[in-house]
LUMMARFI-119551 format. One record per residue: y, z, x of N, C-alpha, C, CB in turn. Coordinates in steps of 0.1 Angstrom, whole numbers, plus 5000, padded with zeros to 4 digits. Glycine has a CB too. Layout:
YZXYZXYZXYZX
...
END
This chain:
123105668864124205568860123805448867125705628864
124305318864123905178869125505138879123605058852
124605108894126605078897126704918896127405138917
127404958901128504848895128404628899130204918905
127604658911127004548915125604488908126804578927
124804618903123504618901123004478898123304718891
122004438909121204328905121504218904120704348896
122604178914123604098912123204008929125204198909
123203898933123103868947124303788947121803798951
124803858964126103808965125803748976127403888965
126403618981126203578997128003609000125403359001
128403579013129403609019130003469027129103719027
131003419025131903359035132703419043132703289029
132003329054133803449070132703429080134503729068
133003519093132403509102131203609101133203519112
130703619113129503749113129503889111129003759126
131203909118131304009117131804029098132204049129
132503989096132804019081130803979070134703869076
130403889077129603919069128704039074129103809066
128404109080128204219087129004329073128904209105
130004349072130704449072131304439054131804449085
131304369051131104329037129704309028131804229037
128604299040127504359036127104439029127104379041
128004519037127404689040128404739023128304789061
129504669021129904759007129004698998131604739000
128804518995128204488986126904628981127804358991
125804638996125104758990125704858985124404798996
126604898987127105078987127205068970129205118997
127504928964127904918954126804898942128804818956
125404898952124304808945124104688943124204818937
124404578951124304498946123404398957125704478942
122504258960121804218968122904158974120604158965
122404248992123104079003122403969000122804079023
122503848997122103729000122603599008122003708990
123103679017123203589029124403529035122403489027
124403439043125703359041125303219033126403319056
126603219025126803109017126202959019128103119016
125002909015124202779016123902749010123502749021
123802569008123202538994121602538993123802378989
121602629008119302619007119402739007117802559022
120002829005119502968995119603008983120103078998
118803018972119002958965118903118957118302818964
119203128944119703208934120703298933119003238930
121603258944123003328944123703328930123903248954
124703458931124803468917126703438916124003658912
127303508935128303478940128803478947128803488937
129703418956130003438965131503528965129803328969
131403578978133003648984133203598997133103828985
134503538995134903479008136103589016135703329004
135903599030136203689035138003709036135503679045
138603819042139703739047139903659055140303779050
141203569064140503499069139203389072140703539072
139103389063137903259064138603129062136703259053
137603039069138302859071136802799061138402759096
137202699067136902619055135402549056137902499054
135502589074134502569083132702669076135302629100
132802729068132402889069131602849053134103059070
132602729048131502689034131502529031132202769016
131402469046130602349047129302329042130602329057
128602449041127302399036126802459023126402419047
128402499022127902559005128802448994128602749002
129102348997129802268989129402208977130102178996
127802258974127002228955127102328948125302208953
126902498952127102578946127902588933127402638954
127202648923128102648909128402728911127802648896
127902868915128003028911129902988918126503188924
130703108911131803158910132003208925132003258899
133103148933134103198944135303258939134403088952
134803408947136003548947136403578957135603668943
137503608964138003718974137503798981138503798970
137303878989136604008989137404118985136104029001
138704098984139804188975138604228961141504058968
137904088957137204188942136504308947135804098933
135704278957134704418962135604528961134204418980
136704568970137604698966138304698955138804738977
138204608943138804618932137404678921139604468929
136504658924135104718921135104848926133704628928
135304908937135005028944136805128935135004998967
137805098936138805128925137805138907140104978925
138105078905137805068888136105158884137704858882
135005168898133605228894133405128887133405368887
133204998883132804928879133204778880132604988871
132504648873132104538877134004518872130404458868
135304468882136504428876136104258876137904488885
136904198867136904068864137403958868137104048857
136703888875136103718885137703698884134603548875
138303678872139303588869140303578876139803608859
140403718881141903788889141603758905142103988887
140703778910140603718930139203578923139503928949
139403468916138803348917139403248924138703308906
139003178932139003078938138202938933138503128949
139102838937138102708921138102608943140302558895
136902588926136502488948135102438939135802658971
135402328938134102208932133602088943134802098917
132302128943132101978952132401958967132801878946
132601838965133601768979134601828984134401648978
135801868974136801928972137002038978137101928961
136402098984136302228986137302298996134902228990
136702169009138002149020138502149020138402109026
139302029011141002059010141302179001141901929002
140802208994141202358983141602448994139702438970
140502459004140502619009141402569020138902709015
141902469027143502509036144402489026143902419050
144402519015145802479006145902668998145602288990
144502698998144602848990144902969000143102888983
145603048993146203149001145103268997148003188998
145003319008143703479012144103569003143803579030
145703568996146503688994146103758978148303638995
145203818975144603868958145803788944144804118956
145503778938146803868930146704018927147003818915
147404038924147604188919146804278907149004178914
146404348913145804448901146604488897145004538903
146804448881147804588873147004668867148804548860
147804778862147504898850147404828838148705018849
147004938830147204898820148904878812146404988815
149504938817150904908810151904768822151805088808
150904698826151604568835152204608849153004488827
151904778848153404788863152004758875154805018867
152604708890151804698902152304858910152304538912
152104928907151905048917152205078930150905068917
151904918942152404968953153204808955151205028965
153804708943154404588942155904618954154704558924
155804598963157404578971157104648983159004648964
156104688985155404788996154904679006154104908990
155004669023154404719036153604759041154604759041
152604719041151604739052151104729063151204729051
151504829075150104809085148804929091150704779099
147904799090146904919098146704919107145904939096
146505029117146205059132144604999135146405249134
143804989143143204989150142104929139143305099158
140805059136140105089130140105049114140005189133
141805059109141405159095141604949091142905349087
141804859099142304739091140804699095143804629096
139304739094138404689099137504719080137904789116
137804799073137204839061137904769047137504999060
137404819041138504749026139504789019138004749015
140404839030141404899030142204839025141704929039
142704729034144004569035143204569019143704359052
142104529017141904458999142504528988140204458994
142004678990142404808981144204798981141804968988
145004768992146104768989146404608984146904839001
145904478986146104338982146404318967144904258986
145404458965144504438949146104468946142904558941
146404608949147204668940148904628940146904808943
149104578947150004478950151204468959150504468941
150404538965151004568987150604498990150604689000
151904459002151204349008151104409023152104199006
149904349030149304389041150604239053146904379038
150704359066151204289073151104299090152404299067
150804229095150304249114151304339119150604089124
153304329118154304369126154104549123155904289121
154004569125153804759125155104769124152904849141
156404709126158304729129159104729116159004589140
157904609106158904549096157904669083158804329093
157104739085156004749075157004889070154204759082
156504909057157005019050156005129054157104989035
154605089056153805259059152505199070152805349041
152305299078151605269090150305329090152405309100
149605309085147805379083146905349090147005369071
146305529097145305559104145005659102145305549113
143505659109142705729103143505879107141005699109
142805979100143506139103143006189113143306249092
142306189122142306259138141506119140141406459144
141906099157141206029166141306089177141605909168
140006039185140306109199141306019208138806129207
141705869214142405789215143905849214142005699206
144405839224145605879222147105759216145705929236
147705879209148005749197150005829194146405769176
149905929212151705949206152605869204152606009214
152705759208153805689208154305609195153605619217
153105689183153505719167154405789161152805769161
154505889177154806059173156206109180153306169179
156005969188157405979192159105959184157205899202
159005819181160405809173159805859160161305649172
161005969154161306009139160805929129162506009136
161605819138161605679119160505629120162905499116
159805599130158005609129156805699124157605619139
157305829129156305909124156605959107156106019135
158005879108158005929086157205819080160005909075
156705719084155905639078154505599085156605529075
154105729092152405709089152105789080151305749101
150505739078149905759066148205749068150505649055
147805839061146105829068145405699060144905999063
144305689063143405609048143105659041142305559047
142805849042143205879030143705909023143105899027
145105849024145905849009145905709003147605889010
146205629009145905519001144205458997146705409008
143205598998142105538993142605638981140505549002
143505778981144005838970144705798960144405908972
145805678964146805608960145805538946147505498974
145605438954144705358949143805388935143805348960
143205498941141905598927142605608916141305778930
144005718919144605748909146005658902144805868913
146005528911147205458909148405508904147005368903
149005568917149805728920149905628937148405948919
151605718934151905668952152405838953153605498959
151605878961151405988964152705998976149806008967
153106148980153906198985153206219001154306328976
154006229012153506239026152906429026155106189038
153606509021153406619015152806689009153606629013
152506618999151306598992149906668997151306468993
149606619004148606739018148006649021147306889016
147506769028147606759048147006669051147106869059
145906619040144906509047145606399043143206499043
147106419042148006219039148406199048149306169029
148506299063149506309071148906269088150206469069
149206129095147406149104148206269116146505929115
147306299124147406439138147506369151145706559140
148206399158149106319171147706319176150706399183
147006459178145606489184144006539180145806559192
143306529186142206619180142406709178141106639184
141906809162142106929164140407009168142906979148
140707109172139907179174138507199169140507239172
136907179172135907129163135207249156134907039170
135107259150134707439147133407429146135207519132
132307259142131407319145129807389136132207389149
130407419121130607429115129307389100131607379120
128407409099127907319081127807389070126407259079
128807229067129907279050128807199042132107179047
128407279029127707169018128507169005126007219014
128707049008129706988998129106948984130406849005
129706998972129306918960129206818954129406938955
128506718944129006558942130206518940128606508932
131106628935132106558928133406608939132306608910
133306588950133906608961135206538965133106568969
136306598964137806518968137406388984139306688974
138306308985138606238992139406299004139106158985
140006379001141206539010139806579015142306728997
139206619009138306789016137406709025137006909002
137106629024135906539029136706469044135206409015
138106419041138706379057139006509065140306299056
139606619053139506749057138906799074138506799047
137306799062136306849072135706759079135306929066
135706619082135706559090136806539105135706479083
138306589099138806629109138606739122139606649104
137806829109137806949114136006989128137807049098
135906879124134006889130133606899124133306969139
134006939113132307019105130906929104132507059086
129706969099128506909096128106899082127506979102
128306829077128206809063126606809061129006679058
126606889049125006929042124506869031124807059038
124106769029123606749018122606829008123206639020
121906859012121207049008121807149008120307109015
121907208995122407358995121207418997123307428983
121007489014119607589013119907669023118007529015
119807749029120007899038120507819050118407999043
121407869055121607819069123207749069120307689072
123807749063124507709057125907809055123807679046
127407719069128207839072129507869056129207799090
129207709053130007719042130607649032130607749045
130307659017130807589010131407548997130607549012
131907468997133507368996132907398977133507119005
134007518969134307488951134307418944135207498945
134307378930133507518925132107518925133807558911
131507598923129507668922129607658906128907898929
127807628908127807688896126907858898127107568885
126907928887126408038886125208098900125808028869
124207998899123007998903124007998921121807848895
124407868928125007908930125807998943124607908922
127008068931127408168942126808278944128508208942
125708318930124808448933123708418948123608468916
123608288952122708288968124208278971121308138976
124908218971126108248984126408328991127108238983
126308448981126708598983125308678992126908678964
124308608984122908648995122508619009121808578990
123108519008123208439022123808469028123408329025
125508519024126508499033127308429036126208489039
127208339027128608239033129508199028128508119036
130408119030131708149029132708059020132108159042
132908069008133107998994135007959002132808138974
135007819000136307709003136507668995136407609013
137807648995138607508981139007368992140807588970
140307338984140807268989141607359002141507208978
142207438988143907508995144007569013144207698983
142207619011142107719022141707569028141007869021
140807459031141007389044142507299049139907289043
143707319038145107239039146007329048145807229023
145307499047146107599050145707619068145907739038
144107619066143907579080144407469090142807549080
144407349085145107269089146307229097145007249083
146907289086148507269087148807409098149507289069
148107509098148207619107147707579121147407739101
146807469121146607439136147707259140144407429139
147907209133148907119131150207169140149207129116
150807339127151707379137152007419150152007439134
150607489154150807529161150607479174150507599159
150107279172150107169183151207139182149307059183
152707179179153607139174153806999167154207159180
152906949155153606819150154706819143152906749142
155106679152156506679139156106699126157206529138
155306549121155006589108154306769101154106479107
155506819102154706969094154706919078156007149095
153206929074153506909059154707009055152106939051
155006939039155807019034155307089025156706979031
154507049018153507019005152307119004152806879007
151907159016151307229016150807369009151607219022
149607419000149907508992149007598998149807478979
149507769001149107849006147107939003150307909004
147008009003145407979006145308159010144807839023
144308239000144608369001143208389011144808458985
142708299012141208289020141808349039140508069019
140708439049141408409060139908319064142008549070
140708279079139908189085138408269086140608149100
137108189083136608269088135508219106136008329074
135208299111134608279125132708239120134808449138
132408139126130808139125130408289134130107969134
128808289120128508439127127708409138127608549117
127608529149126908539160125408509160127208649165
124808469162123508419165122308419175123808339165
121708519176121208589187119508459187121108799183
119608399186118708259190118108299201119608129194
116908169211116508229219117608099232114708249217
117708039223118607899234120007959234118707689227
120608009225122008139233121608179236123108239229
120308309239120408419251119908319262119208579249
119808209266118908169276120308139279117508049274
121008049271122808019280123508149286124307959266
123308269278124408339280124008389292124808429270
122508439294121708429309122108359318120408369308
122108249318123308159332124508159333123408009334
125008159318126108219319126608329332126108279308
125808479331126308549336125408549351126308659326
124808509354123508479365124908419379122008309356
125708289371126908189377127508299379127608059368
128208359371128908489371129208549387128108599361
128108619384127508659396127108649407127008659395
126708489409126708439422127908379428125708359423
129008369419130508319421130608439427131508269409
131008599424131308679426131008749439131108719418
129708759438128408769456129808639462125508659455
129608589463129608469469131708499477129108299452
132408549468133808559470134308709476134308529455
133008799475132808899486132208859499132209019482
131708759499130708719511131908699521129608549509
132608619516133908539525134908589525134408419521
135308689514136708809518135608949531137408929494
134508939532133809039543134108949555132109099541
133608829555133608789567135208759574132808669566
135908739564137008679570137808769577137608609561
137208969569137809039574137009119591138209139561
136009049590134909029604135608969613133608929603
136208849614136408739624138608829627136108499615
138908899618139808889623139709069630140908829611
138909119627138809269633138409229647137709389626
137909089649137109099662138008999673135309029660
138708959662140308889670141308999670141208729659
141209069668141709219675141609289687141409309670
140009269686139409379695139609329706137909419694
139109179708139409079725141109079722138508849726
142309089714142809069721143809159726142908989719
143209329721143809419732144209429747143209499730
145009469754145109499762144409569771145709529760
143509529781142709599795141609569790142809769800
140909429782139509479779139209289783139009579758
138609289790138109109792137009109787138009039807
136608959785135208949775134308979783134708819767
134109019793132409049796133109189807131208889807
132709339799133109419806132609449818133309489801
133209489832132509539844131809619848132909539851
130909609857129909699862130509849866129309639873
132109869868133009999867133110059857134109999870
132609989845133010069828131410069822134209939813
130510059832129010069829129210219823127910059845
129310309832128910459828129610509812129510569841
131110479809132010449800131610429787132510369805
131010309789130510199778129210259771129910029785
128410359779126910309774125910179773126910319762
124910229775123810099781124309949768121210179777
123910059754123709959744124609849742123610019732
125909949745126809869737127209709753128610009731
126909839765127309719775126509599774127109769788
125309599768124209479769124509399754122409549772
125009489743125509429734126409289734126109519729
127709369744128909239750128509149759130309299757
127409169763126709099772125809009768126209159779
125408999756124208889748125408809741122908969733
126908859733127608829725128108719727128208909722
128408799741129308619745128008519756131508659759
126708579760125808429763125508329747124008479773
125908439739125408329729126108259722124608369721
127808289727128908189727128708099733129908219732
128708099747128807979754127607929751129007989770
126307989747125807839739125907809728124607819739
126707809723126907729709126807859695125407579707
126207929702125208039689126208139682123808159697
125608129670127108229661126908359662127208219644
126908409667127008579665127108689653128108599669
126108709642126308769637125608889632126708719633
126508979632126209139632125409189626127109209629
125009329618124209359609124609329593124009489613
125809409589126609349576127009269575127409389571
126909129581126908979576125308939573127608879589
124508959584123208919577122809009570122008879585
123209089563122609159549123409129536122509319550
124509049544125409009533124908849525127008999540
124608839538124408639539122708639527123908559564
122108769533120308799525120608819509119308979532
121608889505121708929494122308769486122809079494
122908699494123608609484122308529483125208509489
121708509489120508409492119608439480119708439506
119508549479118708639467119108609457118808769467
120208629453120908599441121108439435122208659444
121408379447120608219443119708129447121108129444
118808249445117208219445116508129454116808169432
117308139465116708139477116108229486117208089482
115308279477114408379484112708329496114008469470
END
């Protein structure tokens, strides 16, 4: 199957960041990125003008005879899976009159109409948060008749990614603001189907206030996987496998007969979109998210757990954790024993009738060994030497042995 922009040399007019971003889109559509728009750059078939471009970006492209279009044309090609008509997004540029023309031209493209002439995003205003504004989504919205606004308070929909590690709790505190939140997957699905979906139609259409726990599973996706499934897997921290091979944990339905047989033999869990939506919905409800979906489809699948692994790395990690736990317990026991010994020594020396040094008259009652131990203990204490009895010394040696200080 040929790409929409196959063998088409396209130059980009705009900032360096815009050229890099649109160059990736051109490459994904099968086109050839010809670099910046310049008269010295031969063989350019088309010039794409990025959003917010200025006349200075085309000061070296005054004599190019190729068409000039807005960047929303690339978004239209993505939606239609083909080459969109240039007339809808064309910019009239003729030689030396380019600068005056560019100052007057609006960068908002003409709305992309359906077969019946309707514009399914006409009359709606969209605001994009952070990285959602860096891709082609603003072009998709404007091409479908919507309006891209900078002020979030005046927007009908606030677009952001499904899950993010950054703090965005301020969007969920006010119910009126939370009701206007949608995901980038929602925009792409609406533009692909030419329909305005409700927020509860899929768990992938409502952003999450905080990241979900990462499942760290390997999932194989068939070629015709929906945007919703792909977004839900990324939100759950899944690893996408491009090859159907042994070692995969999950596989997304539908499967071929051969894949179904191998999935049974390899003990691979078969899931579908309803399974993922139920999993995300349960985690969303557990996190007390105010935007709980109302259109989630229940699934008969149970949430599988990752199979236990007996790899050498995991065994080594388990042994390290066990050794750390033993060392911690030994340290606690030694600390407890030392506290008890200090308490006993304090109580023994505070008893009435017993002085710091036994008197010679007590020699016969105490015995030679006990009397000499008391004398040595007092002498060591006066010189700043800590007296350690046999129990404390044995405990210290045991602790050093556990910690590896033999």
